[in-house]
Residue frames as qw, qx, qy, qz and C-alpha x, y, z in Angstrom:
[[0.000, 0.891, 0.455, 0.000, 0.00, 0.00, 0.00],
 [0.443, 0.473, -0.021, 0.762, 1.65, 3.19, -1.16],
 [0.068, -0.598, 0.148, -0.785, 2.41, 5.70, 1.53],
 [0.752, -0.549, -0.116, -0.346, 1.36, 3.53, 4.50],
 [0.106, -0.666, 0.705, -0.218, 4.83, 2.26, 5.49],
 [0.843, -0.066, 0.507, -0.168, 3.67, -1.35, 5.01],
 [0.136, 0.547, -0.717, -0.411, 5.91, -3.38, 2.78],
 [0.888, 0.163, -0.254, -0.346, 5.02, -6.37, 0.64],
 [0.760, -0.447, 0.468, -0.062, 6.36, -9.76, 1.61],
 [0.796, 0.546, -0.260, -0.016, 8.36, -10.65, -1.48],
 [0.386, 0.536, -0.640, 0.393, 11.50, -10.71, 0.62],
 [0.631, -0.304, -0.688, 0.188, 9.84, -12.30, 3.64],
 [0.076, 0.176, -0.355, 0.915, 9.40, -9.05, 5.53],
 [0.454, -0.137, 0.180, -0.862, 6.58, -8.30, 7.92],
 [0.550, -0.099, -0.805, -0.197, 5.63, -11.90, 8.68],
 [0.586, -0.485, 0.191, -0.620, 3.12, -12.40, 11.47],
 [0.180, 0.203, -0.940, 0.207, 3.56, -15.17, 14.02],
 [0.086, 0.376, 0.856, -0.344, -0.05, -15.15, 15.21],
 [0.045, -0.579, -0.571, -0.580, -3.49, -13.94, 14.22],
 [0.524, 0.786, 0.324, -0.048, -4.95, -11.32, 13.76],
 [0.634, 0.162, 0.229, 0.721, -2.78, -9.79, 11.07],
 [0.013, -0.737, -0.063, 0.673, -1.97, -6.15, 10.53],
 [0.600, 0.775, 0.002, -0.197, -1.98, -4.51, 7.11],
 [0.411, 0.754, -0.512, -0.028, 0.77, -5.84, 4.87],
 [0.377, -0.452, 0.792, -0.161, 1.55, -8.90, 6.98],
 [0.724, 0.133, -0.591, -0.331, 1.54, -12.51, 5.86],
 [0.718, -0.392, 0.479, -0.319, 0.92, -15.56, 8.02],
 [0.255, 0.491, -0.803, -0.222, 3.41, -18.10, 6.72],
 [0.309, -0.036, 0.917, -0.250, 1.88, -21.01, 8.61],
 [0.614, 0.493, 0.430, -0.441, -1.44, -20.62, 6.75],
 [0.480, 0.688, -0.383, -0.387, 0.29, -20.14, 3.39],
 [0.029, 0.391, -0.919, -0.054, 2.33, -23.31, 3.91],
 [0.448, 0.180, 0.814, -0.323, -0.84, -25.22, 4.80],
 [0.595, 0.627, 0.207, -0.458, -2.77, -23.90, 1.78],
 [0.625, 0.700, -0.326, -0.119, 0.09, -24.41, -0.69],
 [0.753, -0.486, 0.441, 0.045, 1.94, -27.40, 0.74],
 [0.845, 0.213, 0.364, 0.328, 3.25, -28.53, -2.66],
 [0.257, 0.962, -0.091, 0.025, 4.71, -25.13, -3.55],
 [0.788, 0.272, -0.254, 0.491, 8.44, -25.32, -4.36],
 [0.023, -0.681, 0.291, -0.672, 8.83, -22.31, -2.08],
 [0.694, -0.513, 0.239, -0.445, 7.32, -24.12, 0.91],
 [0.995, -0.015, -0.034, 0.095, 9.20, -27.33, 0.09],
 [0.438, -0.748, 0.353, 0.353, 12.48, -25.40, 0.11],
 [0.772, 0.247, 0.454, 0.369, 13.17, -26.27, -3.54],
 [0.376, 0.681, 0.164, 0.606, 13.69, -22.65, -4.57],
 [0.430, -0.284, -0.342, 0.786, 15.58, -19.98, -2.66],
 [0.056, 0.845, 0.326, -0.420, 14.30, -16.47, -2.03],
 [0.102, -0.597, 0.405, 0.685, 16.99, -15.14, -4.38],
 [0.169, 0.084, 0.861, 0.473, 15.98, -17.56, -7.17],
 [0.121, 0.688, 0.708, -0.106, 12.35, -16.57, -6.67],
 [0.008, 0.822, 0.059, -0.566, 13.18, -12.85, -6.98],
 [0.144, -0.377, 0.636, 0.657, 15.31, -13.43, -10.09],
 [0.170, 0.320, 0.885, 0.292, 12.54, -15.45, -11.74],
 [0.089, 0.800, 0.514, -0.296, 9.93, -12.81, -10.88],
 [0.062, -0.701, 0.217, 0.677, 12.12, -10.04, -12.30],
 [0.138, -0.183, 0.782, 0.580, 12.66, -12.00, -15.52],
 [0.054, 0.375, 0.890, 0.256, 9.06, -13.19, -16.05],
 [0.054, -0.797, -0.579, 0.161, 7.08, -10.23, -14.73],
 [0.141, -0.871, -0.054, 0.467, 9.13, -7.04, -14.86],
 [0.145, -0.583, 0.529, 0.600, 11.63, -7.34, -17.71],
 [0.245, -0.079, 0.847, 0.464, 11.57, -8.10, -21.41],
 [0.401, 0.120, -0.389, -0.821, 9.09, -8.53, -24.19],
 [0.537, 0.196, 0.741, -0.353, 5.74, -10.31, -24.05],
 [0.157, 0.111, -0.705, -0.683, 4.58, -11.90, -27.30],
 [0.441, -0.290, -0.686, -0.501, 0.88, -12.38, -28.06],
 [0.262, -0.310, -0.752, 0.520, -0.35, -11.31, -24.65],
 [0.064, 0.589, 0.479, -0.648, -3.53, -9.47, -23.66],
 [0.492, 0.771, 0.394, -0.086, -4.60, -8.87, -27.24],
 [0.105, 0.897, -0.337, -0.267, -1.29, -7.31, -28.28],
 [0.881, 0.394, -0.240, 0.103, 1.11, -8.93, -30.73],
 [0.685, 0.044, -0.387, 0.616, 3.99, -7.72, -28.55],
 [0.296, -0.911, -0.031, -0.284, 4.57, -5.50, -25.55],
 [0.588, 0.286, -0.500, 0.567, 7.84, -4.66, -23.85],
 [0.570, -0.719, -0.376, 0.128, 7.78, -4.42, -20.06],
 [0.458, -0.290, 0.017, 0.840, 10.78, -2.10, -20.39],
 [0.252, 0.795, 0.472, -0.285, 8.34, 0.72, -21.06],
 [0.022, 0.758, -0.252, -0.601, 10.69, 3.10, -22.85],
 [0.223, -0.170, 0.828, 0.486, 11.20, 0.48, -25.58],
 [0.309, 0.573, 0.759, -0.015, 7.50, 0.80, -26.52],
 [0.255, 0.413, 0.336, 0.807, 8.09, 4.28, -27.93],
 [0.198, -0.729, -0.498, 0.425, 6.87, 6.52, -25.11],
 [0.312, 0.826, 0.231, 0.408, 6.17, 9.97, -26.54],
 [0.445, -0.168, -0.189, 0.859, 8.53, 12.84, -25.82],
 [0.052, 0.839, 0.490, -0.230, 6.20, 15.72, -24.98],
 [0.157, -0.701, 0.184, 0.671, 8.77, 18.30, -26.05],
 [0.142, -0.173, 0.726, 0.651, 8.66, 16.87, -29.61],
 [0.291, 0.564, 0.771, -0.058, 4.86, 16.83, -30.07],
 [0.073, 0.052, 0.336, 0.938, 3.98, 19.09, -33.01],
 [0.222, 0.479, 0.659, -0.536, 0.65, 20.50, -31.81],
 [0.351, 0.535, -0.155, -0.753, 0.09, 22.49, -35.03],
 [0.284, 0.246, -0.818, -0.436, 0.61, 19.55, -37.38],
 [0.156, -0.201, -0.963, 0.088, -1.63, 17.33, -35.22],
 [0.322, -0.522, -0.304, -0.729, -4.27, 20.03, -34.61],
 [0.577, -0.413, -0.637, 0.300, -3.91, 19.62, -30.85],
 [0.207, -0.918, -0.080, -0.329, -4.75, 22.36, -28.35],
 [0.349, -0.751, 0.536, -0.168, -1.91, 21.08, -26.13],
 [0.421, 0.351, -0.835, -0.041, 0.46, 18.09, -26.13],
 [0.098, -0.035, 0.871, -0.480, -1.47, 16.87, -23.06],
 [0.512, 0.373, 0.447, -0.631, -4.99, 17.20, -24.49],
 [0.393, 0.229, 0.793, 0.406, -6.49, 15.27, -27.44],
 [0.153, -0.011, -0.312, -0.937, -8.27, 17.20, -30.16],
 [0.312, 0.297, 0.766, -0.477, -11.95, 17.21, -29.08],
 [0.453, 0.410, -0.170, -0.773, -13.31, 18.22, -32.50],
 [0.791, 0.257, 0.541, -0.126, -15.14, 15.95, -34.92],
 [0.381, -0.131, 0.629, 0.665, -13.77, 15.03, -38.35],
 [0.355, 0.301, -0.155, -0.871, -17.07, 16.19, -39.81],
 [0.809, 0.251, 0.271, -0.457, -19.95, 14.56, -41.67],
 [0.877, 0.443, -0.142, -0.116, -19.10, 11.38, -43.54],
 [0.484, 0.568, -0.591, 0.306, -15.60, 10.94, -42.08],
 [0.846, -0.527, -0.074, -0.001, -14.25, 8.75, -39.33],
 [0.747, 0.288, -0.177, 0.572, -10.64, 9.74, -40.03],
 [0.474, -0.745, -0.193, 0.427, -8.96, 11.60, -37.16],
 [0.459, -0.097, 0.272, 0.840, -6.68, 13.29, -39.70],
 [0.051, 0.583, 0.513, 0.628, -9.75, 15.18, -40.99],
 [0.355, -0.755, -0.463, 0.300, -10.31, 16.93, -37.66],
 [0.215, 0.815, -0.005, 0.539, -10.00, 20.70, -37.79],
 [0.317, 0.202, -0.531, 0.760, -7.98, 22.54, -35.16],
 [0.341, -0.670, -0.632, 0.187, -9.79, 23.10, -31.86],
 [0.147, 0.588, 0.052, 0.794, -10.59, 26.80, -31.52],
 [0.577, -0.744, -0.262, -0.212, -11.88, 26.67, -27.94],
 [0.075, -0.746, 0.511, -0.421, -10.00, 27.36, -24.73],
 [0.865, -0.185, -0.451, 0.120, -8.27, 24.70, -22.64],
 [0.533, -0.834, 0.140, 0.026, -6.68, 25.09, -19.24],
 [0.340, 0.722, -0.584, 0.151, -2.93, 25.41, -19.23],
 [0.910, -0.172, -0.374, 0.046, -1.69, 22.01, -17.96],
 [0.499, 0.271, -0.451, 0.689, 1.30, 23.70, -16.33],
 [0.203, -0.339, 0.308, -0.865, -1.01, 25.65, -14.01],
 [0.836, -0.212, 0.020, -0.506, -3.58, 22.88, -13.38],
 [0.485, 0.430, -0.750, 0.132, -0.94, 20.58, -12.08],
 [0.448, -0.314, 0.655, -0.521, -2.66, 18.51, -9.43],
 [0.648, 0.029, -0.698, -0.303, -3.64, 14.90, -9.22],
 [0.821, -0.478, 0.018, -0.312, -4.90, 12.42, -6.69],
 [0.952, -0.224, -0.001, 0.210, -2.34, 10.71, -4.50],
 [0.385, -0.733, 0.383, 0.409, 1.41, 10.89, -4.70],
 [0.743, 0.222, 0.484, 0.405, 3.73, 10.74, -7.66],
 [0.321, -0.014, 0.324, 0.890, 4.61, 12.84, -10.63],
 [0.299, 0.469, 0.157, -0.816, 2.63, 15.74, -11.97],
 [0.701, 0.504, 0.485, -0.139, 0.27, 15.32, -14.89],
 [0.465, 0.860, -0.177, -0.114, 2.76, 17.10, -17.15],
 [0.519, -0.535, 0.632, 0.214, 5.67, 14.76, -16.45],
 [0.467, 0.556, -0.525, -0.444, 7.25, 13.65, -19.73],
 [0.968, -0.016, 0.172, -0.184, 6.51, 9.96, -20.55],
 [0.725, 0.547, -0.357, 0.220, 9.86, 9.70, -22.35],
 [0.029, 0.582, -0.621, 0.524, 11.55, 10.36, -18.98],
 [0.656, -0.298, 0.463, -0.516, 9.24, 8.43, -16.66],
 [0.959, 0.184, -0.100, -0.193, 9.13, 5.31, -18.88],
 [0.582, 0.491, -0.562, 0.323, 12.92, 4.94, -18.70],
 [0.179, -0.456, 0.621, -0.612, 12.91, 5.40, -14.92],
 [0.835, -0.107, 0.250, -0.478, 10.10, 2.84, -14.50],
 [0.888, 0.337, -0.312, -0.030, 11.98, 0.38, -16.71],
 [0.345, 0.534, -0.635, 0.438, 15.03, 0.66, -14.48],
 [0.605, -0.463, 0.365, -0.535, 13.13, -0.42, -11.34],
 [0.449, 0.169, -0.876, 0.047, 14.07, -3.76, -9.86],
 [0.708, -0.493, -0.474, -0.176, 12.19, -5.92, -7.41],
 [0.657, -0.439, -0.353, 0.500, 12.85, -4.58, -3.92],
 [0.313, 0.042, 0.007, 0.949, 13.53, -0.99, -5.05],
 [0.221, -0.648, -0.478, -0.550, 9.91, 0.11, -4.71],
 [0.155, -0.023, -0.541, 0.826, 9.17, 2.54, -1.91],
 [0.030, -0.687, -0.714, 0.133, 5.80, 3.25, -0.29],
 [0.017, 0.875, 0.222, -0.430, 4.45, 6.62, -1.44],
 [0.059, -0.611, 0.494, 0.616, 6.79, 6.81, -4.44],
 [0.811, 0.465, 0.123, -0.335, 5.54, 5.97, -7.94],
 [0.800, -0.133, 0.453, 0.371, 9.04, 5.04, -9.09],
 [0.574, 0.582, 0.329, 0.473, 9.07, 7.19, -12.22],
 [0.183, -0.968, -0.058, 0.163, 10.18, 10.32, -10.34]]
């Protein structure tokens, strides 16, 4: 839980020895009973091997044919995160690099390239810079945050910190 000072138990931290549990605690005795054939509970895989496998299979590398996508790289910056400073708002008819064009392409067209420029007023994203919770501002550049998120390793997450800062 972000910002609550409770840590997950991937590294065996915050293990309860009796019930009831506090937030973020695990009760190993119940887990061993429920999953008695787990290689973790049988001692067939070390904590370090488990972390390495998790990093490899969940956090790093490319996924092929998953979740309706032909490919997706978990190293986010390799997916082509946009660099906000390079968005040509005039060529794309955008009121701001942070706001999609709300106009319609007009009668008979479904092509977004036919949309005229938006002539209305939008709030300046630099001055409306608030969001719920903790983390980066809404104008943080995805080209920067995606690289920082890709560099995260299991165990480097901190409560109250989104990681892309």
